[in-house]
Backbone bond lengths (Angstrom), bond angles and torsions (degrees), N, CA, C in turn:
res aa  C-N    CA-C-N  psi(-1)  N-CA   C-N-CA  omega(-1)  CA-C   N-CA-C  phi
1 M - - - 1.456 - - 1.525 108.46 -
2 H 1.297 116.37 137.37 1.456 121.44 179.98 1.522 110.30 -71.60
3 K 1.327 115.78 154.75 1.464 120.65 178.11 1.519 111.28 -60.60
4 K 1.346 115.62 -39.53 1.462 120.51 -178.83 1.531 110.62 -63.63
5 T 1.321 117.40 -43.41 1.459 121.92 179.03 1.522 110.61 -65.69
6 A 1.315 116.80 -40.22 1.463 120.84 179.24 1.531 110.67 -63.60
7 R 1.333 116.26 -43.91 1.470 120.07 178.53 1.525 111.24 -61.90
8 R 1.338 115.74 -43.30 1.466 119.85 -179.97 1.523 110.98 -64.65
9 S 1.321 116.99 -38.97 1.467 120.83 179.16 1.523 111.10 -65.82
10 I 1.320 115.93 -43.37 1.466 120.13 178.69 1.519 110.26 -63.47
11 L 1.323 117.40 -43.29 1.458 121.38 178.35 1.527 110.55 -62.64
12 F 1.334 116.93 -43.89 1.459 121.19 -178.70 1.530 110.78 -63.01
13 F 1.328 116.88 -51.01 1.458 119.51 -177.46 1.521 111.99 -70.99
14 G 1.331 117.57 -31.73 1.460 120.26 173.76 1.523 111.36 -63.65
15 A 1.336 116.36 -44.89 1.465 120.75 177.82 1.523 110.51 -64.67
16 L 1.325 117.01 -36.93 1.462 121.01 178.72 1.527 111.22 -64.57
17 I 1.319 116.51 -41.64 1.468 120.44 177.85 1.525 110.55 -66.29
18 F 1.337 117.39 -44.94 1.464 120.31 177.46 1.524 110.58 -59.87
19 F 1.337 116.46 -42.00 1.457 120.65 179.40 1.527 110.77 -60.56
20 A 1.323 116.97 -46.97 1.465 120.67 -178.31 1.528 112.02 -64.36
21 V 1.321 117.05 -44.48 1.466 120.36 -179.97 1.536 110.46 -65.97
22 A 1.327 116.87 -43.70 1.466 120.42 178.99 1.522 110.70 -65.12
23 A 1.321 118.04 -36.80 1.464 121.01 177.70 1.524 110.15 -64.03
24 F 1.325 117.16 -42.83 1.467 120.80 178.38 1.528 111.05 -59.48
25 F 1.339 116.35 -49.86 1.461 119.57 -178.79 1.534 111.89 -68.36
26 S 1.322 117.51 -35.28 1.469 120.45 176.99 1.525 110.66 -63.24
27 L 1.318 116.47 -44.60 1.467 119.82 178.63 1.525 110.81 -65.42
28 Y 1.328 117.00 -37.41 1.461 120.10 177.48 1.529 110.57 -63.00
29 E 1.331 116.40 -48.60 1.469 119.80 179.62 1.522 111.18 -65.53
30 G 1.320 117.30 -37.72 1.455 120.75 -179.84 1.503 114.13 -71.64
31 S 1.324 117.09 -19.14 1.463 119.65 179.77 1.530 111.85 -67.28
32 Q 1.324 117.23 -9.45 1.464 120.68 173.38 1.523 110.96 -61.81
33 L 1.323 116.64 -20.06 1.466 121.66 178.93 1.517 111.52 -58.48
34 D 1.328 117.67 -30.55 1.468 121.02 178.58 1.529 112.01 -57.58
35 D 1.334 116.40 -32.88 1.463 121.21 -175.29 1.522 114.02 -92.95
36 V 1.321 118.31 -4.96 1.462 122.04 -175.30 1.528 108.57 -115.85
37 S 1.323 116.30 78.60 1.473 120.67 -172.65 1.531 112.79 -64.83
38 W 1.326 117.97 -29.53 1.465 119.13 -179.57 1.529 111.82 -69.39
39 E 1.335 117.31 -16.27 1.466 121.25 -179.84 1.535 111.97 -91.25
40 W 1.320 118.51 -10.17 1.461 121.45 -176.82 1.524 113.78 -55.64
41 P 1.329 119.63 -43.66 1.474 117.79 179.93 1.540 113.57 -65.62
42 H 1.339 116.78 -23.31 1.464 120.66 -175.25 1.527 113.42 -97.75
43 S 1.339 117.30 -33.68 1.467 120.03 -174.85 1.527 113.79 -106.46
44 A 1.303 118.09 -22.31 1.465 120.89 177.68 1.534 108.74 -87.07
45 V 1.305 115.58 56.12 1.459 123.44 -173.19 1.525 111.86 -60.42
46 F 1.312 116.68 -50.08 1.463 120.28 -176.41 1.523 111.89 -70.14
47 T 1.320 117.07 -36.11 1.466 120.06 176.89 1.516 110.37 -64.45
48 N 1.338 116.70 -45.97 1.464 120.23 178.80 1.527 111.23 -63.34
49 W 1.300 116.63 -35.64 1.457 121.69 -178.16 1.526 111.46 -72.73
50 L 1.334 117.15 -43.12 1.464 121.01 -175.20 1.532 114.23 -89.52
51 N 1.327 116.75 -38.23 1.462 120.46 -172.54 1.521 114.25 -113.17
52 G 1.311 117.71 -1.22 1.460 119.61 -175.95 1.518 110.27 88.14
53 K 1.297 115.98 -164.25 1.464 122.30 -174.74 1.535 111.81 -63.05
54 V 1.332 115.38 139.30 1.459 121.75 177.88 1.520 108.28 -80.70
55 T 1.332 116.55 125.57 1.464 120.42 179.64 1.522 112.35 -110.15
56 S 1.334 116.99 -21.60 1.469 120.24 176.88 1.529 108.90 -148.34
57 A 1.315 115.76 164.66 1.465 121.08 -178.81 1.530 111.34 -63.18
58 D 1.316 117.69 -25.84 1.472 120.93 179.42 1.526 112.33 -68.33
59 D 1.337 117.88 -20.50 1.462 121.89 -179.32 1.526 113.03 -77.00
60 I 1.330 117.73 -20.14 1.464 122.38 -171.82 1.519 111.02 -70.74
61 L 1.334 115.89 129.34 1.463 121.95 176.63 1.529 110.35 -76.87
62 T 1.320 116.37 152.52 1.463 122.00 -177.49 1.526 112.36 -60.50
63 V 1.320 117.83 -36.68 1.465 120.95 -178.60 1.534 111.11 -61.84
64 D 1.327 117.39 -27.83 1.464 119.90 178.40 1.521 112.50 -69.91
65 Y 1.325 117.31 -22.78 1.467 119.38 173.31 1.527 110.06 -64.83
66 L 1.328 116.02 -36.27 1.466 119.87 177.93 1.528 110.87 -67.81
67 V 1.331 117.11 -37.41 1.468 120.89 177.38 1.528 109.75 -62.78
68 Y 1.331 116.17 -46.51 1.460 120.66 -179.61 1.536 110.49 -62.38
69 A 1.337 116.30 -44.15 1.469 119.75 179.32 1.528 110.97 -63.20
70 A 1.332 117.31 -40.03 1.473 120.26 179.16 1.519 110.90 -64.57
71 K 1.318 117.83 -34.27 1.462 121.07 -178.92 1.522 112.52 -73.01
72 F 1.341 116.73 -42.51 1.465 119.63 -168.96 1.525 115.06 -116.15
73 E 1.313 119.22 -20.69 1.468 123.58 178.27 1.533 107.99 -136.72
74 P 1.337 119.09 72.18 1.475 120.44 -166.87 1.527 117.16 -79.48
75 L 1.321 120.16 -3.67 1.465 120.23 -175.51 1.530 112.06 -58.74
76 F 1.301 117.83 -56.76 1.458 119.89 -176.88 1.528 112.87 -70.06
77 P 1.337 119.67 -36.86 1.468 117.40 173.17 1.536 113.17 -62.11
78 I 1.324 117.81 -32.85 1.473 120.39 176.82 1.527 110.09 -67.81
79 I 1.335 116.97 -43.64 1.468 120.30 176.31 1.526 109.54 -61.04
80 M 1.315 116.01 -39.28 1.455 121.24 178.31 1.526 110.79 -63.26
81 F 1.333 117.15 -43.23 1.470 120.31 179.00 1.520 111.40 -64.47
82 I 1.315 117.25 -46.66 1.467 120.77 -177.16 1.531 110.67 -63.94
83 S 1.326 117.18 -45.16 1.464 118.95 178.98 1.527 110.52 -68.01
84 G 1.326 117.81 -36.40 1.465 120.77 175.45 1.513 111.74 -64.80
85 L 1.327 116.91 -37.30 1.459 121.33 177.33 1.527 110.61 -65.00
86 I 1.315 117.13 -41.14 1.463 120.86 176.87 1.529 110.11 -61.86
87 L 1.333 117.02 -44.79 1.467 120.75 177.78 1.528 110.85 -60.98
88 F 1.339 116.45 -45.41 1.461 121.47 -179.57 1.528 111.23 -61.25
89 L 1.324 116.78 -45.04 1.463 120.62 -179.61 1.527 111.46 -65.64
90 Q 1.325 116.64 -40.83 1.466 118.56 178.69 1.524 110.98 -64.37
91 L 1.321 116.95 -41.22 1.469 119.47 177.70 1.526 111.16 -65.13
92 A 1.339 116.94 -39.37 1.466 120.43 178.18 1.531 110.39 -63.32
93 F 1.322 117.46 -43.01 1.467 120.41 178.01 1.519 110.71 -63.52
94 W 1.325 117.72 -36.04 1.453 121.31 179.64 1.532 110.99 -69.78
95 V 1.340 116.42 -44.44 1.466 121.01 -178.91 1.525 111.20 -65.47
96 F 1.338 116.70 -41.57 1.464 120.89 -177.00 1.526 111.95 -99.61
97 K 1.310 116.60 31.45 1.464 121.91 -177.65 1.533 110.34 -54.66
98 G 1.326 116.36 122.92 1.452 121.42 178.32 1.521 115.12 81.09
99 K 1.307 118.22 -0.19 1.469 121.67 -179.03 1.529 108.47 -120.45
100 K 1.316 116.18 74.04 1.465 120.58 -174.56 1.521 113.09 -64.29
101 T 1.318 118.09 -33.53 1.460 120.02 179.49 1.522 110.20 -66.93
102 A 1.325 117.37 -45.89 1.462 121.17 178.41 1.527 110.53 -64.17
103 L 1.330 116.76 -40.44 1.463 121.21 177.51 1.523 110.32 -62.29
104 S 1.308 116.63 -43.55 1.468 120.60 179.86 1.520 111.66 -62.17
105 V 1.314 117.24 -43.30 1.472 120.32 178.79 1.529 109.88 -64.11
106 F 1.340 117.06 -44.77 1.465 121.38 178.50 1.526 111.16 -59.07
107 L 1.327 116.39 -45.79 1.465 120.38 -179.26 1.531 111.99 -69.61
108 M 1.331 117.51 -31.50 1.474 120.46 175.11 1.527 110.21 -63.25
109 V 1.327 116.76 -43.01 1.470 120.57 177.47 1.526 109.88 -62.42
110 F 1.327 116.74 -42.65 1.463 120.89 176.97 1.529 110.74 -61.84
111 A 1.316 117.54 -41.16 1.464 121.62 178.79 1.524 110.98 -63.30
112 V 1.318 117.23 -38.64 1.467 120.45 176.94 1.529 109.89 -62.67
113 M 1.333 116.40 -40.30 1.469 119.37 176.90 1.524 110.87 -62.47
114 L 1.317 117.25 -41.65 1.465 120.62 176.89 1.528 110.99 -62.19
115 L 1.332 116.97 -39.26 1.469 120.44 178.01 1.529 110.96 -64.08
116 V 1.328 117.05 -39.39 1.469 120.79 177.54 1.524 109.86 -64.02
117 F 1.343 117.18 -45.86 1.466 120.33 177.71 1.519 110.75 -61.50
118 S 1.321 116.64 -40.02 1.456 121.33 179.04 1.526 110.68 -61.33
119 G 1.324 116.40 -46.72 1.462 120.02 178.72 1.513 112.64 -63.72
120 T 1.325 116.90 -35.76 1.459 121.30 179.29 1.530 111.19 -66.11
121 L 1.321 116.60 -39.61 1.463 120.67 -176.09 1.523 113.37 -87.22
122 M 1.328 117.65 -10.38 1.466 121.88 -174.82 1.525 112.85 -56.86
123 A 1.317 117.81 -38.72 1.462 121.48 -175.62 1.524 112.99 -90.88
124 S 1.310 118.22 13.17 1.460 121.23 -178.79 1.531 110.56 -65.41
125 P 1.326 116.96 141.58 1.465 119.39 178.52 1.531 113.11 -78.20
126 T 1.332 118.34 -10.20 1.463 119.72 -178.42 1.525 110.90 -98.00
127 D 1.309 115.47 144.90 1.459 121.43 -179.63 1.529 111.51 -64.43
128 G 1.336 117.27 -35.78 1.452 120.80 -178.45 1.517 112.50 -61.66
129 L 1.326 117.00 -47.29 1.460 119.37 -179.09 1.522 111.77 -72.87
130 Q 1.332 118.68 -29.71 1.464 120.16 173.53 1.527 110.50 -65.94
131 L 1.334 116.38 -37.04 1.464 120.73 176.12 1.523 110.31 -64.99
132 F 1.330 117.03 -42.38 1.466 120.30 175.97 1.523 110.73 -61.03
133 S 1.317 117.18 -38.94 1.459 121.03 178.35 1.524 110.43 -59.05
134 R 1.311 116.71 -43.62 1.466 120.83 179.35 1.530 111.53 -67.61
135 I 1.321 116.21 -39.27 1.471 120.02 179.24 1.524 110.23 -66.11
136 F 1.335 117.25 -42.21 1.470 120.63 176.48 1.523 110.59 -61.46
137 L 1.332 117.01 -42.95 1.460 121.18 179.07 1.526 111.17 -62.51
138 G 1.326 116.81 -47.24 1.466 120.75 179.02 1.516 112.44 -62.44
139 S 1.320 116.61 -41.69 1.469 120.78 178.27 1.524 110.41 -62.88
140 A 1.323 116.49 -43.57 1.471 120.49 -179.96 1.526 110.95 -63.03
141 I 1.315 117.21 -42.17 1.473 120.69 179.43 1.522 110.61 -63.48
142 L 1.341 117.77 -43.95 1.469 120.66 178.43 1.527 111.79 -63.32
143 I 1.331 116.90 -40.89 1.465 120.11 179.91 1.518 110.68 -65.90
144 V 1.337 117.22 -45.44 1.472 120.70 179.81 1.532 110.21 -62.94
145 A 1.321 117.40 -44.25 1.471 120.33 179.63 1.529 110.73 -61.60
146 S 1.322 117.05 -42.12 1.469 120.37 178.38 1.519 111.29 -63.83
147 C 1.315 116.69 -43.19 1.466 120.62 -179.40 1.530 111.17 -64.25
148 I 1.312 116.79 -43.12 1.466 119.84 178.27 1.527 110.32 -63.37
149 F 1.330 116.84 -41.78 1.466 120.87 177.39 1.522 110.77 -60.16
150 W 1.355 117.75 -46.40 1.466 120.73 179.38 1.524 111.50 -62.12
151 L 1.338 116.33 -42.56 1.464 119.07 -178.68 1.523 111.42 -66.23
152 I 1.314 117.21 -38.00 1.468 120.31 176.55 1.529 109.44 -67.08
153 K 1.320 116.99 -43.25 1.459 121.60 179.70 1.531 111.23 -62.58
154 E 1.312 117.09 -37.18 1.466 121.81 178.40 1.536 111.63 -80.60
155 R 1.332 115.34 -1.07 1.469 122.62 -179.94 1.537 112.35 63.64
156 R 1.333 115.13 33.50 1.464 121.09 174.92 1.522 110.86 -92.30
157 L 1.335 116.07 -21.54 1.465 122.07 175.52 1.521 108.49 -121.13
158 P 1.303 117.71 138.51 1.471 118.71 175.60 1.517 110.86 -73.25
159 Y 1.288 117.39 150.21 1.469 120.93 178.63 1.479 113.07 -120.97
């Protein structure tokens, strides 16, 4: 096995382990939502959207625990996002292997999605979601800058 492949495998599986552990702790911290009924209309976003009004803790979908954790206990959701981003980028590089222009366009579209999420969360009253907004914005800027650099380097964009 080549050194490059070994490094990529270690990075991938390391990010996967971090993602799984952070997801476990995020869900644990977010499960506090079951006990805070006054927060259900604000944090059980997906449950309210898909199933209507939450009437008991049993109605809450698991994904809403992640929303609650991101709002009030953002450490593990941030670790989850960063490790998930590493996994996503590695998979994108693998899928678009040797096609830097296609990869750049794909990542630009992803960066635009991050910018939309950032703008959506910018006005949040909670510190956790405002922090996520900044992280999404920073990630989008880094991805766009990298893509522009690659396109210029490949001589697809004039400089």
